[in-house]
C-alpha positions in Angstrom: -0.8 -13.7 31.7 -2.0 -11.8 28.7 -4.7 -12.6 26.1 -3.6 -13.7 22.6 -5.6 -11.2 20.7 -8.4 -8.8 21.7 -10.2 -6.0 19.8 -11.7 -3.2 21.8 -14.1 -2.2 19.1 -16.2 0.9 18.5 -14.6 2.8 21.4 -14.5 6.5 22.0 -10.9 7.6 22.4 -9.8 11.1 23.5 -7.1 12.4 21.2 -5.3 13.9 24.2 -4.3 10.4 25.5 -3.3 9.1 22.0 -1.9 12.1 20.1 -2.0 15.9 20.7 -2.1 16.3 24.5 -3.9 19.7 24.2 -6.7 18.4 22.0 -10.3 18.2 23.1 -11.3 15.9 20.3 -12.7 12.3 20.7 -12.3 9.7 17.9 -14.3 6.5 17.3 -11.8 3.7 17.0 -11.0 0.0 17.1 -8.0 -0.9 19.4 -6.3 -4.2 18.6 -4.4 -5.8 21.4 -2.0 -8.7 21.0 0.2 -10.3 23.7 -0.7 -7.6 26.2 0.4 -4.7 23.9 -1.6 -2.4 21.7 -0.9 -3.6 18.2 -2.9 -1.0 16.2 -5.5 1.7 16.5 -7.8 2.4 13.5 -11.2 3.8 12.7 -14.1 2.0 14.2 -15.0 -1.0 12.0 -11.5 -1.3 10.5 -10.0 -4.1 12.7 -9.9 -7.6 11.4 -12.0 -9.6 13.8 -11.3 -13.1 12.6 -9.6 -15.2 15.3 -9.9 -12.4 17.9 -12.1 -11.8 21.0 -14.2 -8.7 20.4 -15.3 -6.4 23.2 -17.8 -4.0 21.5 -17.7 -0.7 23.4 -20.9 0.7 21.8 -19.2 4.1 21.8 -18.0 3.7 25.4 -14.9 5.7 26.4 -11.4 4.2 26.8 -8.7 5.9 29.0 -5.2 4.8 29.9 -4.7 3.5 33.5 -4.2 6.4 35.9 -1.2 8.0 37.3 -1.6 9.4 40.9 1.5 11.6 41.4 0.9 12.9 44.9 -0.3 10.5 47.6 0.5 9.6 51.2 0.4 5.8 51.4 2.0 5.8 54.9 -0.7 7.9 56.4 -3.7 6.2 54.7 -6.7 4.8 56.6 -5.8 5.9 60.1 -9.0 8.0 60.5 -10.8 5.3 62.6 -8.2 5.6 65.3 -7.0 9.2 64.9 -9.6 11.5 63.4 -9.0 15.2 62.8 -10.6 16.9 65.9 -11.7 20.1 64.1 -11.1 19.6 60.3 -8.3 22.1 60.1 -4.8 21.8 58.7 -3.2 22.2 62.1 -5.5 19.7 63.6 -4.5 17.2 60.9 -0.8 17.9 61.4 -0.9 17.3 65.1 -3.1 14.3 64.8 -0.8 12.6 62.4 2.2 13.4 64.6 0.6 11.8 67.6 -0.5 8.7 65.6 2.9 8.3 64.0 4.7 8.4 67.3 2.3 5.9 68.8 1.5 3.4 66.1 3.7 3.5 63.0 5.5 0.2 63.3 6.7 -1.6 60.2 3.7 -3.9 60.4 1.2 -1.1 60.8 2.5 0.9 57.9 2.9 -2.1 55.6 -0.6 -3.3 56.1 -2.2 0.0 55.5 0.0 0.7 52.5 -0.9 -2.6 50.9 -4.6 -2.0 51.6 -4.4 1.4 49.8 -2.5 -0.1 46.9 -5.2 -2.7 46.4 -7.8 0.0 46.3 -5.8 2.0 43.7 -5.2 -1.1 41.6 -8.9 -2.1 41.5 -9.9 1.4 40.4 -7.4 1.3 37.5 -4.2 3.0 38.7 -0.8 1.9 37.2 1.6 4.4 38.8 1.8 6.2 42.1 4.2 8.6 43.7 3.9 8.7 47.5 5.3 11.1 50.1 6.7 9.3 53.1 7.0 10.9 56.5 10.7 10.9 57.1 11.4 12.8 60.3 14.0 10.9 62.2 13.7 8.1 63.3 10.6 7.3 61.2 12.4 7.2 57.9 14.3 4.1 59.2 11.0 2.2 59.3 8.9 3.6 56.5 11.5 3.5 53.7 12.2 -0.2 54.3 8.4 -0.9 54.2 8.1 1.2 51.0 10.9 -0.7 49.2 9.3 -4.0 50.1 5.9 -2.8 48.8 7.5 -1.5 45.6 9.0 -4.9 45.0 5.7 -6.7 45.8 3.7 -4.5 43.5 6.2 -4.4 40.6 4.3 -5.2 37.3 1.0 -3.9 38.8 1.7 -0.5 40.2 4.9 1.4 39.5 5.9 3.2 42.8 8.0 6.2 43.5 8.8 7.4 47.1 9.4 11.0 48.2 10.8 12.0 51.6 8.6 14.4 53.6 10.3 16.6 56.1 9.1 19.7 57.8 11.0 23.0 57.5 12.8 22.5 60.8 14.3 19.2 59.6 15.2 20.7 56.2 17.2 23.3 58.1 18.9 20.6 60.2 21.8 19.9 57.8 22.7 16.5 59.3 19.1 15.3 59.4 18.4 16.4 55.9 21.6 14.7 54.6 20.7 11.4 56.4 17.2 11.4 54.8 18.6 12.3 51.4 21.1 9.4 51.6 18.2 7.1 52.4 16.2 8.5 49.5 19.2 8.0 47.2 19.6 4.4 48.4 16.0 3.7 47.5 16.1 5.6 44.1 13.7 8.0 45.6 12.9 11.7 45.4 13.8 14.3 48.1 11.0 16.4 49.5 9.5 18.4 52.3 6.7 20.7 53.2 6.8 24.5 53.8 3.5 26.1 54.4 3.9 29.2 56.7 7.4 29.4 58.1 9.5 32.5 59.1 12.6 31.1 57.4 10.7 29.7 54.4 13.2 30.9 51.8 16.1 29.4 53.8 14.3 26.1 54.2 13.5 25.9 50.5 17.1 26.6 49.5 18.3 23.9 52.0 16.0 21.4 50.3 17.3 22.2 46.9 20.9 21.9 48.2 20.3 18.5 49.8 18.6 17.2 46.7 21.5 18.5 44.5 24.2 17.0 46.7 22.7 13.6 46.3 21.6 13.8 42.7 17.9 13.6 43.5 14.8 15.0 42.0 12.8 17.3 44.2 9.1 17.4 45.2 8.0 20.0 47.8 4.7 20.8 49.4 4.5 24.6 49.0 2.2 27.2 50.6 -0.6 24.9 51.8 -2.3 27.9 53.3 -4.6 30.8 52.5 -2.0 33.4 53.7 -0.9 35.4 50.6 2.3 36.2 52.4 3.4 32.6 52.0 5.7 32.4 48.9 7.6 29.1 49.1 6.7 28.4 45.4 8.5 31.6 44.4 11.4 30.8 46.7 11.6 27.3 45.0 11.7 28.8 41.6 14.4 31.3 42.7 16.4 28.5 44.3 16.3 26.3 41.2 17.4 29.1 38.9 20.0 30.6 41.2 21.7 27.3 42.1 21.4 25.8 38.6 19.7 22.8 40.0 19.5 20.1 37.2 17.0 17.6 38.6 13.3 17.4 38.0 11.2 19.7 40.3 7.6 19.4 41.3 5.5 21.6 43.7 2.3 20.4 45.3 -0.6 22.5 46.7 0.6 26.1 46.1 -2.7 27.3 47.6 -1.6 30.8 48.6 -0.9 31.7 45.0 -4.7 32.0 44.5 -4.9 34.7 47.2 -2.1 36.9 46.0 -2.6 40.0 44.0 -2.5 39.6 40.2 1.0 41.2 39.8 2.5 38.9 42.4 0.8 35.9 41.0 1.9 36.7 37.5 5.5 37.2 38.5 5.6 33.9 40.4 4.0 32.0 37.5 6.6 33.5 35.1 9.4 32.5 37.5 8.0 28.9 37.8 7.9 28.6 34.0 11.6 29.8 33.8 12.6 27.3 36.5 10.8 24.4 34.8 8.7 23.4 37.8 5.7 21.2 37.5 2.7 22.0 39.8 0.4 19.5 41.3 -3.0 20.5 42.6 -4.8 18.4 45.2 -8.4 19.6 44.8 -10.2 17.3 47.2 -7.8 17.6 50.1 -7.4 21.4 49.7 -11.1 22.0 49.5 -11.5 19.9 52.7 -8.9 21.7 54.8 -8.5 25.3 53.4 -10.6 28.1 54.8 -12.1 25.9 57.5 -13.0 27.7 60.7 -14.1 25.6 63.7 -14.0 28.1 66.5 -17.4 29.2 67.7 -19.2 26.8 65.3 -18.6 25.9 61.6 -18.4 28.8 59.1 -19.0 28.2 55.5 -15.7 28.5 53.5 -15.3 31.5 51.3 -12.8 30.0 48.8 -12.0 26.7 47.2 -8.5 26.3 48.6 -6.9 25.3 45.3 -4.1 26.9 43.2 -4.8 28.7 39.9 -4.2 25.7 37.8 -5.8 27.0 34.6 -3.5 30.0 34.6 -0.5 27.9 35.3 -1.2 25.6 32.4 -1.9 28.4 30.1 1.5 29.9 30.9 3.2 26.6 30.0 3.6 25.0 33.4 3.3 21.2 33.4 0.3 20.4 35.7 -1.4 17.5 37.3 -4.1 16.7 39.8 -3.9 13.9 42.4 -5.5 12.2 45.3 -3.3 13.4 48.2 -4.4 11.9 51.5 -6.9 9.1 51.9 -9.0 8.5 55.1 -6.6 10.2 57.4 -6.6 13.5 59.4 -5.7 15.5 56.3 -8.6 14.2 54.3 -11.4 12.0 55.7 -12.5 10.5 52.4 -11.1 9.3 49.1 -10.0 5.9 47.8 -7.1 6.5 45.4 -9.5 6.5 42.4 -8.1 8.5 39.5 -11.5 9.0 38.0 -12.8 10.5 41.2 -9.8 12.9 41.1 -10.7 13.9 37.6 -14.4 14.3 38.3 -13.9 16.4 41.5 -11.1 18.3 39.8 -13.4 19.3 37.0 -16.0 20.5 39.5 -13.6 22.3 41.9 -11.1 23.7 39.4 -13.7 24.4 36.7 -11.6 23.1 33.8 -14.7 21.8 32.2 -15.0 25.0 30.1 -14.4 25.8 27.4 -16.0 22.5 26.7 -14.0 21.9 23.6 -10.9 21.8 25.7 -12.2 19.6 28.5 -10.8 16.3 27.3 -7.3 17.7 27.3 -7.5 17.6 31.1 -7.7 13.8 31.0 -3.9 14.1 30.8 -3.8 15.6 34.3 -4.3 12.1 35.9 -2.1 10.3 33.3 0.2 11.5 30.6 1.3 14.8 32.2 2.4 13.5 35.6 3.8 10.3 34.0 6.1 12.5 31.9 7.3 15.1 34.5 7.7 12.5 37.3 9.7 10.2 35.0 7.6 7.0 35.3 8.3 4.2 32.9 4.6 3.9 32.4 3.6 6.8 30.2 -0.2 6.7 30.3 -0.8 6.9 26.5 -2.8 4.8 24.2 -0.7 4.2 21.1 0.7 1.5 18.9 3.2 -0.4 20.9 2.0 0.8 24.3 1.0 -1.6 27.1 -2.7 -2.5 27.0 -3.3 -1.0 30.5 -6.7 0.5 29.9 -9.9 1.6 31.7 -13.1 0.9 29.8 -16.4 2.8 30.5 -20.0 2.5 29.4 -20.1 6.3 29.5 -19.8 7.8 26.0 -18.9 11.4 26.7 -17.6 13.9 29.2 -20.8 14.5 31.2 -21.8 10.8 31.2 -18.3 9.9 32.5 -18.2 12.5 35.3 -21.9 12.3 36.4 -21.5 8.8 38.0 -18.7 6.9 39.9 -18.5 4.5 37.0 -18.5 1.5 39.4 -19.0 -0.8 36.4 -15.8 0.2 34.7 -13.5 -2.6 33.3 -9.8 -2.4 34.0 -7.5 -4.1 31.6 -3.9 -4.8 32.5 -1.8 -6.3 29.8 -5.1 -6.7 27.9 -6.7 -8.9 30.6 -9.6 -7.7 32.8 -8.6 -7.7 36.4 -10.6 -8.6 39.5 -11.9 -5.2 40.7 -13.1 -6.3 44.1 -12.2 -3.7 46.7 -10.7 -4.7 50.1 -13.0 -4.5 53.1 -12.3 -1.8 55.7 -12.8 -4.5 58.3 -9.4 -5.9 57.4 -7.8 -3.0 59.3 -10.1 -3.2 62.4 -7.4 -4.8 64.6 -5.0 -1.9 63.7 -7.7 0.6 64.7 -8.4 -1.1 68.0 -11.8 -2.3 66.8 -11.2 -6.0 66.6 
């Protein structure tokens, strides 16, 4: 149900979400909403207020609802029953494997997935791409659950699903084809993960082949490691170019790129540009896992674990940042909050300078991933766009990112939603705590 007419008056609107995506400018505007759609945007004070409800922003910021383009809804919120024993990537991998084999029934996955989606919705997210563990036989359970969740959440959160297979399964032609067929039946995206693997190039080419055979877009976890010898991102670019792959391609993580020498890094970035690959950085999860050493006592990490996103964007690569994991062995924290991703991204990736460009990065949790991932929701604030907005009391960049903005208002179709977050106690019986 949408409001008849609403004016969001005297609001601060970044030009990057309404016009030039590379702009760092902010305009003071009135946004007129009618029937759940943005009717017009004009200078502050220009809107005709007669017969309308007026929400005076007092220079507060307005952003479009968020796009979270790399998440793991099927893993979320298992920390209470399966914590990471040492905080390492391998510790996370083995812990999730054990939990999946023991606990991931349809009921378990569905309840945790719905809990996570309610969190994301309350924070102001309108579109999510989730990777789904698809190693046989799990794909037979999880994809059914995902399709049901997508139907249940239609009109609130637009959902995309991506298969997640390890390199061994990518090289298993029959297994990869079975999963690709299930992805295609669900209008999903084919994907996998190649961190450090002796036959990484072969596994990447197999993933591209499987996606191509079934007419699917592709989204791979690449090089989630500090090892500069890991070059799955380069292999992916080579595979796309050499095979003539026509689908959309995204690569997540790409951590090792930051540890490679400048010439290797430059050559890979140039190849990524040529291949048309989008890159997604997961700053919170990668900072949590990468360069962690638990043997003999904790050692302070020496690097941030993230890919050189600034360099990628300057080269013309479409980029985004996203939540990744939420309260599971790969990341103990998080709540699928797009603003938290932007805030921590600014701190970890240092895209807050030059200051005059900072607002262009608002697109990294909205307009950019919406475009390259092909969501119907485009995360822009323009005449004719849906009035799916997040309103803040904060008036500028530092005010916005200094606090969690727990008092934000989320409008969907021009109507303020209930932002009450679900209580973790709802999941106690799944965690063996009831």
